[in-house]
C-alpha positions in Angstrom: 234.1 55.0 269.8 233.6 51.4 268.9 230.0 50.6 267.9 227.7 47.7 268.8 224.3 47.4 267.3 221.7 44.7 266.3 222.4 42.5 263.2 219.6 40.9 261.4 219.5 38.1 258.8 216.8 38.2 256.2 215.9 35.2 253.9 214.9 35.8 250.3 212.9 33.1 248.8 212.2 33.7 245.1 210.2 31.4 242.7 208.3 31.9 239.4 208.7 35.8 239.6 207.5 35.9 243.2 208.9 36.5 246.6 207.7 35.0 250.0 206.6 37.7 252.3 205.3 37.5 255.9 203.0 40.1 257.6 204.3 41.0 261.0 201.9 40.7 264.0 202.3 41.3 267.7 206.0 42.0 267.3 206.2 45.6 268.5 207.9 46.7 265.2 206.1 47.5 262.0 203.1 45.2 262.8 200.7 45.0 259.8 203.6 45.4 257.4 205.2 42.7 255.2 208.8 41.6 255.5 210.7 38.5 254.5 211.4 35.8 257.1 214.1 37.3 259.3 215.6 37.4 262.7 218.4 38.7 264.8 221.9 37.1 264.6 222.6 35.5 267.9 226.1 35.7 269.4 228.3 32.8 268.4 226.6 31.9 265.2 227.4 32.8 261.6 225.0 34.5 259.3 224.4 31.2 257.6 223.6 29.5 260.9 221.2 32.3 261.7 219.5 31.9 258.3 219.0 28.1 258.9 217.7 28.6 262.4 215.2 31.4 261.3 213.9 29.2 258.3 213.3 26.4 260.7 211.6 28.7 263.4 209.6 30.9 261.2 208.6 28.9 258.1 209.3 25.3 259.1 212.0 24.6 256.5 215.2 22.7 257.1 217.7 24.2 254.6 221.0 22.9 253.3 223.7 25.5 254.1 225.1 25.1 250.6 221.8 26.5 249.3 222.1 29.8 251.3 223.9 32.5 249.4 224.9 36.1 250.2 222.7 38.6 248.4 223.4 42.0 249.9 223.9 44.0 253.1 222.4 47.3 254.2 223.9 49.6 256.8 220.7 51.1 258.2 219.7 53.9 260.5 216.2 53.8 261.9 216.1 55.0 265.5 219.4 53.2 265.9 222.2 51.8 263.8 221.8 48.3 262.4 223.3 45.9 259.8 220.9 43.9 257.7 222.2 40.8 255.8 220.1 39.5 253.0 220.7 35.9 251.9 219.1 34.2 249.0 217.9 30.7 249.3 218.6 28.9 246.0 216.7 25.6 246.7 214.6 24.1 249.4 212.3 21.2 249.7 208.8 21.4 251.1 206.4 24.3 251.2 207.0 27.2 253.6 204.4 27.4 256.4 203.6 29.9 259.1 205.3 28.3 262.1 205.0 31.5 264.3 201.3 32.5 264.0 201.7 34.6 267.1 204.1 36.8 265.2 202.9 36.5 261.6 199.3 36.7 260.4 199.9 36.1 256.7 202.6 34.2 254.8 202.3 34.1 251.0 204.0 34.6 247.6 203.8 38.1 246.0 204.6 38.9 242.4 207.9 40.9 242.3 206.1 43.3 239.9 203.4 44.1 242.4 204.7 44.0 245.9 202.3 45.2 248.6 202.3 48.9 249.4 202.7 48.0 253.1 206.1 46.2 252.7 208.7 47.5 255.1 210.7 50.1 253.1 214.2 48.8 253.9 213.1 45.2 253.1 211.9 46.4 249.8 215.4 48.0 249.2 217.1 44.7 250.1 214.9 42.7 247.7 215.7 45.3 245.0 219.4 45.3 245.7 219.4 41.5 245.6 217.6 41.3 242.3 219.9 44.1 240.8 223.0 42.6 242.2 223.9 45.6 244.3 225.8 44.0 247.2 225.9 46.9 249.6 223.6 49.9 250.3 222.9 52.4 253.0 219.4 53.1 254.1 217.8 55.8 256.4 220.9 58.0 256.8 220.3 61.7 256.3 222.3 63.1 253.3 
């Protein structure tokens, strides 16, 4: 059986030992928990194009595609099967802002050494994999 499932692109912004996190609000999934800016891959677009679109939509930044680099991918099972791409943004100009206050009620930089307890677990894994240069992981599958 051939599978079809959602694909999500997550943007990792790191600076000075911190990562940019957004608290989900009114989305219907893990509201009140922190994630990184992210969104579903639309049909007919590349992972990089989705990252550029999501950066513009969620945090008001226009990124240079050359500054978006693959970090890792997770094959995740959480009520359904998913693929999560994590990309690292190496450079940007301007300051990220909350461009979707109806979906995000907090956007700020957190120290990597003290991430909030209410971070979405697979997002935490994606951040860890990126920092430790683990390009592929599986999350949520029973052993």
